[in-house]
C-alpha positions as CSV (number, residue, x, y, z in Angstrom):
1,M,22.3,-18.0,44.2
2,Q,25.6,-16.5,44.9
3,I,27.1,-14.5,42.1
4,P,30.8,-14.6,41.1
5,K,33.1,-11.9,42.5
6,V,36.3,-10.3,41.0
7,L,39.0,-8.7,43.1
8,L,40.9,-5.7,41.7
9,V,44.1,-4.8,43.7
10,N,46.0,-1.6,42.8
11,D,47.7,0.9,45.1
12,D,47.6,3.7,42.4
13,A,44.2,5.6,42.6
14,A,44.2,6.6,38.9
15,S,45.0,3.1,37.7
16,L,42.5,1.6,40.1
17,F,39.8,4.0,38.9
18,A,40.6,3.3,35.2
19,L,40.6,-0.4,35.6
20,E,37.4,-0.3,37.7
21,S,35.7,1.8,35.0
22,L,36.6,-0.8,32.4
23,L,35.3,-3.7,34.5
24,T,32.2,-1.9,35.8
25,S,30.9,-1.5,32.3
26,A,30.8,-5.3,32.0
27,T,29.5,-6.2,35.4
28,D,25.8,-6.0,34.5
29,L,26.3,-7.9,31.3
30,L,28.4,-10.7,32.9
31,N,26.5,-10.6,36.2
32,Y,29.4,-10.5,38.7
33,E,30.4,-8.3,41.6
34,L,33.6,-6.2,41.5
35,V,35.6,-5.8,44.8
36,T,38.6,-3.5,45.1
37,A,41.6,-3.3,47.4
38,T,44.5,-0.7,47.5
39,S,47.2,-2.9,49.0
40,G,48.4,-6.4,49.5
41,H,47.4,-6.5,53.1
42,E,43.8,-5.3,52.3
43,A,43.7,-7.9,49.5
44,L,44.5,-10.7,52.0
45,R,41.7,-9.5,54.3
46,K,39.3,-9.6,51.4
47,V,40.3,-13.1,50.4
48,L,39.6,-14.3,53.9
49,T,36.0,-13.1,53.7
50,H,35.1,-13.6,50.0
51,E,35.5,-16.2,47.4
52,F,36.7,-14.8,44.1
53,A,36.5,-16.0,40.5
54,V,39.7,-14.2,39.6
55,I,42.1,-11.7,41.2
56,L,43.6,-8.8,39.2
57,L,46.8,-7.9,41.0
58,D,49.2,-5.0,40.5
59,V,52.9,-6.1,40.6
60,N,54.4,-3.0,42.1
61,M,52.9,-2.1,45.4
62,P,54.6,-0.7,48.5
63,G,54.9,-2.8,51.6
64,M,53.8,-6.1,50.1
65,D,54.2,-6.3,46.3
66,G,52.1,-8.4,44.0
67,F,54.4,-11.5,44.0
68,E,54.3,-11.6,47.8
69,T,50.6,-11.1,47.9
70,A,50.1,-13.9,45.4
71,E,52.3,-16.3,47.3
72,A,50.4,-15.6,50.6
73,I,47.0,-16.1,48.8
74,H,48.1,-19.4,47.3
75,S,49.6,-20.6,50.5
76,H,46.2,-21.1,52.1
77,P,44.4,-24.3,51.1
78,R,41.0,-22.5,50.6
79,T,42.5,-20.0,48.1
80,S,45.3,-22.0,46.6
81,S,43.4,-22.5,43.3
82,V,42.1,-18.9,42.8
83,P,43.4,-17.7,39.4
84,I,45.5,-14.5,39.5
85,I,46.2,-12.1,36.6
86,F,49.1,-9.8,37.1
87,I,48.9,-6.3,35.7
88,T,52.1,-4.2,35.3
89,A,53.4,-1.2,33.4
90,Y,56.8,-2.8,32.9
91,F,56.4,-3.9,29.3
92,A,58.6,-6.8,28.0
93,D,60.2,-7.4,31.4
94,E,60.7,-11.2,31.0
95,M,62.1,-11.6,34.5
96,H,59.0,-10.2,36.1
97,R,56.8,-12.3,33.8
98,L,58.7,-15.5,34.7
99,K,58.5,-14.6,38.4
100,A,54.8,-14.1,38.0
101,Y,54.2,-17.5,36.4
102,Q,56.4,-19.1,39.1
103,A,54.1,-17.5,41.6
104,G,51.2,-19.3,40.0
105,A,49.8,-16.5,37.8
106,A,47.1,-17.4,35.3
107,D,48.0,-14.5,33.0
108,Y,50.2,-11.4,32.8
109,L,49.0,-8.2,31.2
110,F,50.7,-4.9,30.5
111,T,49.2,-1.4,30.8
112,P,47.6,0.3,29.1
113,V,45.2,-2.6,29.0
114,I,43.1,-3.3,25.9
115,P,39.5,-3.2,27.3
116,Q,38.2,-6.0,25.2
117,V,41.1,-8.3,26.2
118,L,40.7,-7.6,29.9
119,Q,37.0,-8.0,29.8
120,T,37.2,-11.2,27.8
121,K,39.8,-12.8,30.2
122,V,37.7,-11.8,33.2
123,A,34.6,-13.2,31.5
124,V,36.2,-16.6,31.1
125,F,36.9,-17.0,34.8
126,V,33.6,-15.5,35.8
127,D,31.8,-17.9,33.6
128,L,33.8,-20.9,34.9
129,T,33.1,-19.8,38.5
130,R,29.4,-19.4,37.8
131,K,29.3,-22.9,36.4
132,N,31.1,-24.2,39.4
133,L,28.7,-22.4,41.7
134,E,25.8,-23.7,39.8
135,L,27.2,-27.2,39.9
136,R,28.0,-26.9,43.6
137,A,24.5,-25.7,44.4
138,K,23.0,-28.5,42.3
139,T,25.3,-31.0,44.0
140,D,24.3,-29.8,47.4
141,E,20.6,-29.9,46.5
142,L,20.9,-33.4,45.1
143,S,22.8,-34.5,48.2
144,K,20.0,-33.3,50.4
145,L,17.2,-34.7,48.3
146,Y,18.7,-38.1,47.5
147,Q,21.2,-38.8,50.2
148,D,19.4,-42.0,51.3
149,L,18.8,-43.4,47.8
150,R,20.9,-46.3,46.5
151,V,23.9,-45.7,44.2
152,Q,22.0,-46.8,41.1
153,R,19.2,-44.4,41.7
154,I,21.7,-41.6,42.2
155,Q,23.4,-42.5,38.9
156,D,20.0,-42.5,37.1
157,L,19.1,-39.1,38.5
158,E,22.5,-37.7,37.6
159,R,22.0,-38.9,34.0
160,I,18.5,-37.3,33.9
161,N,19.9,-34.2,35.4
162,G,22.6,-34.0,32.8
163,E,20.0,-34.5,30.0
164,L,17.9,-31.7,31.5
165,E,21.0,-29.4,31.7
166,Q,21.7,-30.1,28.1
167,E,18.1,-29.4,27.1
168,V,18.1,-26.1,29.2
169,A,21.3,-25.1,27.5
170,E,19.9,-25.8,24.0
171,R,16.7,-24.0,24.9
172,K,18.7,-21.0,26.1
173,L,20.8,-21.0,23.0
174,A,17.6,-21.2,20.8
175,E,16.1,-18.4,22.8
176,Q,19.2,-16.3,22.4
177,R,19.2,-16.9,18.7
178,A,15.5,-16.0,18.4
179,H,16.2,-12.9,20.4
180,D,19.1,-11.9,18.1
181,L,16.9,-12.5,15.0
182,S,14.2,-10.3,16.5
183,I,16.5,-7.3,16.9
184,R,19.3,-8.0,14.4
185,D,19.5,-8.1,10.6
186,A,20.5,-11.7,9.7
187,L,22.7,-10.6,6.8
188,T,24.7,-7.8,8.3
189,G,24.3,-8.2,12.0
190,L,23.1,-4.6,12.3
191,V,20.0,-3.5,14.2
192,N,16.9,-4.3,12.3
193,R,13.8,-2.2,11.5
194,R,11.9,-3.3,14.6
195,S,14.7,-2.7,17.0
196,L,15.5,0.7,15.4
197,I,12.0,1.9,15.8
198,Q,12.1,1.0,19.5
199,Q,15.5,2.7,20.0
200,L,14.3,5.8,18.0
201,E,11.1,6.1,20.1
202,H,13.3,5.9,23.2
203,A,15.6,8.6,21.8
204,V,12.7,10.8,21.0
205,A,11.2,10.4,24.5
206,T,14.6,11.2,26.0
207,C,14.9,14.4,23.9
208,D,11.4,15.4,25.1
209,R,12.4,14.9,28.7
210,H,15.7,16.7,28.6
211,Q,15.1,19.2,25.8
212,G,17.7,17.4,23.8
213,E,18.1,16.6,20.1
214,C,18.9,13.7,17.8
215,A,19.7,13.3,14.1
216,L,18.6,10.5,11.8
217,L,20.6,9.7,8.6
218,F,18.7,7.7,5.9
219,L,21.1,6.0,3.5
220,D,20.5,4.3,0.1
221,L,23.1,2.7,-2.0
222,D,23.5,4.0,-5.6
223,R,23.4,1.4,-8.4
224,F,22.9,-1.5,-6.0
225,K,20.2,-3.1,-8.3
226,Q,22.8,-3.2,-11.1
227,V,25.2,-5.1,-8.9
228,N,22.5,-7.7,-8.1
229,D,21.3,-8.0,-11.7
230,N,24.7,-8.1,-13.3
231,L,26.9,-9.9,-10.8
232,G,24.4,-12.0,-8.8
233,H,22.8,-11.8,-5.4
234,H,25.7,-13.4,-3.6
235,I,27.9,-10.5,-4.6
236,G,25.1,-8.1,-3.6
237,D,24.9,-9.7,-0.2
238,E,28.6,-9.4,0.3
239,L,28.5,-5.8,-0.8
240,L,25.9,-5.1,1.9
241,R,28.0,-6.7,4.5
242,Q,31.0,-4.6,3.6
243,V,28.9,-1.5,3.5
244,A,27.7,-2.3,7.0
245,A,31.3,-2.7,8.2
246,R,32.3,0.7,6.7
247,L,29.2,2.3,8.3
248,L,30.2,1.0,11.7
249,S,33.8,2.2,11.3
250,S,32.5,5.7,10.4
251,V,30.4,6.3,13.5
252,R,30.8,6.2,17.3
253,V,30.2,3.0,19.3
254,S,27.2,4.7,20.9
255,D,25.6,5.5,17.6
256,V,22.9,3.2,16.3
257,V,23.4,1.7,12.9
258,A,20.5,-0.2,11.4
259,R,19.5,-1.9,8.1
260,L,15.9,-1.4,7.2
261,G,16.0,-3.8,4.3
262,G,17.3,-4.0,0.7
263,D,20.0,-1.4,0.3
264,E,18.6,1.0,2.9
265,F,20.4,1.8,6.1
266,V,19.8,4.3,9.0
267,V,22.2,5.9,11.5
268,L,20.8,7.4,14.7
269,L,23.0,10.1,16.4
270,E,22.0,11.0,19.9
271,G,23.4,13.3,22.6
272,K,24.7,16.9,22.6
273,G,25.7,18.2,19.2
274,A,23.9,15.5,17.3
275,A,22.4,17.9,14.8
276,A,25.7,19.8,14.4
277,N,27.6,16.6,13.8
278,A,25.1,15.1,11.4
279,A,26.6,16.6,8.2
280,R,30.2,15.7,9.3
281,V,29.2,12.1,9.9
282,A,27.3,12.0,6.6
283,R,30.4,13.2,4.7
284,K,32.5,10.7,6.5
285,I,30.1,7.9,5.5
286,S,29.9,9.1,1.9
287,Q,33.7,9.2,1.6
288,A,34.0,5.7,3.1
289,H,31.5,4.3,0.6
290,A,33.1,6.2,-2.3
291,R,36.1,3.9,-2.1
292,R,36.1,0.8,-4.3
293,F,34.8,-2.5,-3.0
294,D,36.7,-5.6,-4.1
295,I,34.5,-8.7,-4.0
296,D,35.4,-12.0,-5.7
297,N,37.7,-10.3,-8.2
298,H,35.1,-7.7,-9.0
299,A,35.9,-4.0,-8.5
300,I,32.6,-2.4,-7.5
301,N,32.2,1.3,-7.4
302,T,29.1,2.6,-5.7
303,G,28.1,5.5,-3.5
304,T,25.5,6.5,-0.9
305,S,22.8,9.1,-1.1
306,I,22.0,10.4,2.4
307,G,19.0,12.2,3.7
308,I,19.2,13.9,7.2
309,A,16.3,14.8,9.5
310,L,16.6,16.4,12.9
311,Y,14.5,16.0,16.0
312,P,12.6,18.0,17.2
313,Q,13.2,20.5,14.3
314,D,11.8,18.3,11.5
315,A,9.3,16.0,13.1
316,D,7.2,15.5,16.2
317,N,7.5,11.7,16.5
318,A,9.7,8.8,15.5
319,A,7.7,7.7,12.5
320,A,7.7,11.2,11.0
321,L,11.4,11.5,11.6
322,I,12.1,8.3,9.5
323,R,9.7,9.5,6.8
324,N,11.2,12.9,6.5
325,A,14.8,11.5,6.4
326,D,13.6,9.2,3.7
327,R,12.2,12.1,1.7
328,A,15.4,14.0,2.1
329,M,17.4,11.0,0.8
330,Y,15.1,10.6,-2.2
331,H,15.6,14.3,-3.0
332,A,19.4,13.9,-2.7
333,K,19.3,10.9,-5.0
334,Q,17.2,12.8,-7.6
335,N,19.5,15.8,-7.5
336,Q,22.8,14.0,-7.6
337,R,23.8,10.4,-6.8
338,G,26.0,10.3,-3.7
339,G,24.5,13.6,-2.5
340,I,23.7,14.7,1.1
341,E,20.4,16.5,1.7
342,F,18.8,17.9,4.9
343,F,15.1,17.7,5.2
344,R,13.2,20.9,4.3
345,E,9.5,21.5,4.8
346,E,9.0,22.0,1.0
347,L,10.0,18.3,0.5
348,N,6.7,17.4,2.2
349,A,4.9,19.5,-0.3
350,R,6.7,17.8,-3.1
351,E,6.0,14.4,-1.7
352,T,2.3,15.3,-1.4
353,E,2.4,16.6,-5.0
354,R,4.1,13.3,-6.2
355,A,1.5,11.2,-4.4
356,L,-1.3,13.3,-6.0
357,W,0.2,12.9,-9.5
358,T,0.7,9.2,-9.0
359,K,-3.0,8.8,-8.1
360,E,-4.2,10.9,-10.9
361,L,-2.0,9.1,-13.4
362,K,-3.5,5.8,-12.3
363,D,-7.0,7.3,-12.7
364,A,-6.0,8.6,-16.2
365,L,-5.1,5.1,-17.3
366,E,-8.3,3.6,-15.9
367,N,-10.6,6.5,-17.1
368,G,-9.2,6.8,-20.7
369,E,-7.9,10.4,-20.2
370,F,-4.9,9.9,-22.5
371,S,-4.8,10.5,-26.2
372,L,-2.0,10.9,-28.8
373,A,-1.1,14.0,-30.7
374,F,1.4,14.0,-33.5
375,L,4.3,16.2,-34.7
376,P,5.8,15.7,-38.2
377,R,9.5,15.8,-38.9
378,A,11.0,16.6,-42.2
379,C,14.3,16.4,-44.1
380,V,16.3,19.6,-43.6
381,A,17.5,19.6,-47.2
382,T,14.3,18.8,-49.1
383,G,11.4,19.3,-46.7
384,E,10.3,15.8,-47.4
385,L,8.4,14.2,-44.4
386,R,10.6,11.6,-42.7
387,G,8.8,10.6,-39.6
388,I,6.0,11.2,-37.1
389,E,6.6,12.1,-33.5
390,T,4.0,11.2,-30.9
391,Q,3.0,13.4,-27.9
392,L,1.1,12.0,-25.0
393,A,-1.8,14.3,-24.3
394,W,-3.7,14.2,-21.0
395,R,-7.1,15.6,-20.5
396,H,-6.4,16.4,-16.9
397,P,-9.4,16.9,-14.6
398,R,-7.8,19.9,-12.9
399,H,-5.6,21.4,-15.6
400,G,-7.4,20.6,-18.8
401,L,-5.5,19.3,-21.9
402,V,-1.8,19.1,-21.1
403,D,1.4,17.5,-22.3
404,A,1.6,14.4,-20.0
405,R,5.4,14.4,-20.0
406,Q,5.4,17.6,-18.0
407,Y,4.0,15.8,-15.0
408,V,5.1,12.2,-15.1
409,A,8.6,13.2,-14.0
410,E,7.1,13.8,-10.6
411,V,5.9,10.1,-10.4
412,P,8.4,7.8,-8.8
413,D,6.4,4.6,-9.5
414,R,8.4,2.9,-12.3
415,A,5.8,0.2,-12.8
416,L,3.1,2.8,-13.3
417,L,5.3,4.7,-15.8
418,E,5.9,1.4,-17.7
419,R,2.1,1.0,-18.0
420,V,1.9,4.5,-19.5
421,D,4.6,3.6,-22.0
422,D,2.8,0.3,-22.8
423,W,-0.4,2.3,-23.5
424,T,1.4,4.9,-25.6
425,I,3.2,2.4,-27.7
426,G,0.1,0.4,-28.2
427,E,-1.9,3.4,-29.4
428,A,1.0,4.6,-31.6
429,C,1.1,1.2,-33.3
430,V,-2.7,1.1,-33.8
431,Q,-2.6,4.6,-35.3
432,A,0.3,3.7,-37.6
433,S,-1.5,0.6,-38.7
434,Q,-4.6,2.5,-39.5
435,W,-2.7,5.1,-41.6
436,R,-1.0,2.4,-43.5
437,E,-4.2,0.6,-44.2
438,S,-6.3,3.7,-45.1
439,A,-4.5,4.3,-48.4
440,A,-1.8,2.3,-50.1
441,E,-0.1,5.4,-51.5
442,L,0.5,7.0,-48.1
443,P,4.2,7.2,-47.1
444,A,5.2,4.5,-44.6
445,L,6.8,6.8,-42.1
446,P,8.1,5.5,-38.7
447,V,6.2,6.6,-35.7
448,S,8.5,7.8,-32.9
449,V,7.7,7.4,-29.2
450,R,9.6,8.9,-26.3
451,L,9.5,6.7,-23.2
452,V,8.5,8.2,-19.9
453,S,9.7,5.3,-17.7
454,P,13.4,5.4,-16.5
455,G,14.4,2.5,-18.7
456,I,13.4,-0.5,-20.7
457,G,13.3,-3.8,-18.9
458,A,12.7,-7.2,-20.5
459,P,9.0,-7.2,-19.7
460,L,8.4,-3.8,-21.3
461,A,10.4,-4.8,-24.4
462,E,8.3,-7.9,-24.8
463,R,5.1,-5.8,-24.6
464,I,6.6,-3.4,-27.3
465,L,7.2,-6.3,-29.7
466,A,3.8,-7.7,-28.9
467,H,2.1,-4.4,-30.0
468,V,4.2,-4.4,-33.2
469,R,3.1,-8.0,-34.0
470,A,-0.5,-7.4,-33.1
471,C,-0.8,-4.5,-35.5
472,K,1.1,-6.4,-38.2
473,L,3.7,-3.7,-38.6
474,P,7.3,-4.1,-39.6
475,G,9.8,-3.5,-36.8
476,D,11.1,-0.3,-38.4
477,A,7.6,1.2,-38.3
478,L,8.4,2.1,-34.6
479,E,11.2,4.2,-33.3
480,L,11.9,4.5,-29.5
481,Q,13.5,7.6,-28.0
482,L,15.8,7.0,-25.0
483,T,17.2,10.0,-23.1
484,E,20.8,10.1,-22.0
485,Q,19.8,9.9,-18.3
486,M,18.2,6.5,-19.1
487,L,21.4,5.2,-20.6
488,A,23.9,6.4,-18.0
489,G,25.1,3.5,-15.9
490,R,22.5,1.0,-17.2
491,R,24.5,-2.0,-18.3
492,D,21.4,-4.1,-18.1
493,L,19.9,-2.3,-21.1
494,D,22.5,-3.8,-23.5
495,A,20.7,-7.1,-24.1
496,V,17.2,-5.5,-24.2
497,L,18.2,-2.9,-26.8
498,H,20.1,-5.3,-29.0
499,G,17.0,-7.6,-28.9
500,L,14.7,-4.8,-30.0
501,H,17.2,-3.7,-32.7
502,E,17.4,-7.3,-34.1
503,R,13.6,-7.2,-34.5
504,G,13.8,-4.0,-36.5
505,V,12.8,-1.5,-33.9
506,Q,14.7,1.8,-34.4
507,L,16.4,3.4,-31.5
508,A,17.3,7.1,-31.1
509,V,19.2,9.0,-28.4
510,D,17.0,11.9,-27.3
511,D,18.0,15.3,-25.9
512,F,21.6,14.7,-26.8
513,G,23.9,17.3,-25.1
514,S,21.7,17.6,-22.0
515,A,23.3,15.0,-19.8
516,G,26.3,13.4,-21.6
517,P,26.6,9.6,-21.4
518,G,29.9,7.9,-22.1
519,L,30.6,7.9,-25.9
520,G,31.3,4.1,-25.5
521,L,27.5,3.6,-25.1
522,L,26.8,5.3,-28.4
523,R,29.4,3.2,-30.1
524,T,28.3,-0.2,-28.6
525,L,24.5,0.2,-28.5
526,P,22.4,-0.2,-31.7
527,F,21.2,3.4,-32.1
528,S,20.3,4.7,-35.6
529,A,19.7,8.4,-34.8
530,L,21.0,11.1,-32.5
531,R,18.4,13.8,-31.5
532,I,20.0,17.1,-30.6
533,D,18.4,18.9,-27.6
534,A,16.3,22.0,-28.5
535,S,18.4,24.2,-26.2
536,L,21.4,23.7,-28.5
537,V,19.3,24.5,-31.6
538,H,18.1,27.7,-30.0
539,A,21.7,28.6,-29.2
540,L,22.5,28.7,-33.0
541,D,21.9,32.4,-32.9
542,E,24.4,32.9,-30.1
543,K,28.2,33.2,-30.4
544,G,29.8,29.8,-30.7
545,G,26.4,28.0,-31.1
546,Q,27.1,26.7,-34.6
547,D,30.5,25.4,-33.6
548,M,28.9,23.3,-30.8
549,L,26.3,21.9,-33.1
550,A,28.9,21.2,-35.8
551,A,30.9,19.2,-33.3
552,L,27.8,17.1,-32.4
553,V,27.0,16.5,-36.1
554,H,30.6,15.5,-36.8
555,L,30.4,13.1,-33.8
556,A,27.2,11.6,-35.1
557,R,28.7,11.1,-38.5
558,A,31.7,9.3,-37.0
559,L,29.3,6.9,-35.2
560,G,27.1,6.4,-38.3
561,L,24.0,8.0,-36.8
562,R,21.4,10.3,-38.4
563,V,21.1,13.7,-36.8
564,L,17.7,15.2,-35.9
565,A,17.4,18.7,-34.6
566,K,14.5,19.4,-32.2
567,G,12.5,22.6,-31.7
568,V,13.4,24.6,-34.9
569,H,11.6,27.9,-34.6
570,T,13.0,30.1,-37.4
571,S,14.1,30.0,-41.0
572,A,17.5,31.2,-39.9
573,Q,17.9,28.2,-37.6
574,L,16.8,25.8,-40.4
575,A,19.3,27.4,-42.8
576,A,22.1,27.0,-40.2
577,L,21.1,23.3,-39.8
578,H,21.2,22.9,-43.6
579,S,24.7,24.3,-43.7
580,L,25.8,21.9,-41.0
581,A,24.4,18.9,-43.0
582,C,21.8,18.0,-40.3
583,D,19.4,15.3,-41.6
584,E,16.0,16.0,-40.1
585,Y,14.2,18.5,-37.9
586,H,10.9,19.3,-36.2
587,G,9.5,22.3,-34.4
588,D,7.2,25.3,-34.7
589,F,8.7,26.3,-38.0
590,L,7.4,23.0,-39.6
591,S,4.3,22.4,-37.6
592,R,2.6,22.6,-34.3
593,V,1.4,19.4,-32.6
594,L,-1.5,17.9,-34.6
595,P,-4.4,15.6,-33.9
596,A,-4.6,12.4,-36.0
597,A,-6.9,13.8,-38.7
598,P,-4.7,16.8,-39.7
599,M,-1.7,14.5,-39.5
600,L,-3.4,12.1,-42.0
601,A,-4.2,15.1,-44.3
602,M,-0.5,16.0,-44.3
603,L,0.5,12.5,-45.1
604,G,-2.1,12.6,-48.0
605,Q,-0.4,15.7,-49.4
606,A,2.9,14.0,-49.3
607,A,1.5,11.0,-51.0
608,R,0.0,13.1,-53.9
609,N,3.4,14.9,-54.3
610,N,1.7,18.2,-53.4
611,P,3.4,20.9,-51.4
612,I,3.0,20.2,-47.8
613,E,0.7,22.7,-45.9
614,L,2.6,23.5,-42.8
615,H,1.0,24.3,-39.4
616,P,3.4,26.6,-37.6
617,A,2.7,27.5,-34.0
618,P,0.6,30.7,-34.0
619,S,2.6,32.2,-31.1
620,R,5.5,32.9,-33.5
621,A,4.9,36.4,-35.0
622,N,7.0,35.7,-38.1
623,Q,5.1,32.5,-38.7
624,S,1.6,33.7,-38.3
625,T,0.4,32.5,-41.8
626,P,0.8,29.0,-43.2
627,R,3.6,28.6,-45.6
628,K,4.6,25.9,-48.1
629,R,8.0,24.5,-48.1
630,G,9.5,21.7,-50.3
631,Q,8.0,18.9,-52.2
632,S,7.3,15.4,-51.1
633,R,8.6,12.6,-53.2
């Protein structure tokens, strides 16, 4: 079937080339043929031999100007209805515009022409002509097929033909929608995972053929889960749409922007200098996403952690490139939210190590490789026992008996870490119950557990309370230690922590001074104790060390919190803590980590009001022999 044609008339070579370039980029998409002429006379010759959907006519041409050319075209019956769009550089010349419309112009554009405007206007007439050509072809066909049928039969066939045309149109529309769904993300309109992989594989193949390069940016929104949990999924969806819009505005039109799912996005940079431009584009994206998002009267502040992998430097295929960019992003997120990180080969080693520790941690739960050890803590002023710390010991198949907390930090599986916490709290509650039932006179000291998972969700909180109930313990028999990193930016913890506090469970901020959450969290959340990081205790012997610790003790007092100092190694440190009115301490000076039986013996000494036999760590030269300190009430 004949395809529509568009005539472009301009005597200026540069203008003709520019307009031809704009229109040529759309000819394949719109399926039309572009014909050019450099004068009015040549345009008239073209009109005699071709049928055009629209004519783009320059106003100012020597010899025969645009108006004369238009008048001549429209004077012929065969071309009298051809739409003409005048293009001129004389902006706001109303007389020329009026003259153009009097000459039968369909539109009047000024240069420089906006490409999308020009292409859209041409598309309208091309589409109209195509439909007319299709209708003409169908009409001719029907005329030949049914010329000898009666009028009623013709009408019936026309009706059927109309229904078929509608069905075809609906089917085409459905196919187009299905095609769009197969390559586009329904929420953001960006390229989806399937289409990205196809384009990435094509980019890799192109790089191999031409010794080129490309860069892949893997993006993950920071704090997106909090937006969904606290504000609702409709706000989260709108945030994703706005993030996609900012992404598109931060890259070139030729760059591929895709959404993989959830809050993960990918940008593919191709062409010369892709690797060199990757960091610049990443910074531009990071700055765009650092600006506040305003959604339904909510001011949302987020950021983007970005990992960058380069081809062929960092991978030998498309799948490996995505995987390594993802690893770089994960490393950026671990080091600093909103960070940018290039892939390095050692990240593969770290990923392998994380996968190994994850597998071994699962095996440890299934094979019973965990056990609990205990560390007593005492009153700074009197030496009286005040609590029992738990330590998760792991009889590791490769490393022997180790402190499990040294290794779980390498495990990214939050659900697995929550299983470890569930096991630890369950064992701690069972041990506390056994101690309390073994002898009525034993002091009922709280057992303190430091969580290894990155936070307490409602399911884990329910499991904690279930363990307390199953062991018939009062709520205050259990103390949970939460680090500052777990508290930072976690508004969803509020309800969970208040629920645990209302049921008697004690809460303590661990490693205080190592990360620094907002003081508002300490004021609003139901904590009972503040645990000072061991590094600050060790700094007591340094200049200004006591001043820093005194400030933290003063802060705790203002918030109504007990103060516990961790990792006390020397009598001088203990004396300094006493002078600062610190409440409790633990560390090598009091006792090394003990199994359950020696811990029970120490509790028995405290119950009989005997001097407590301490178990200092043997590595301390000045504590090589057991010493007795204080009396137990």
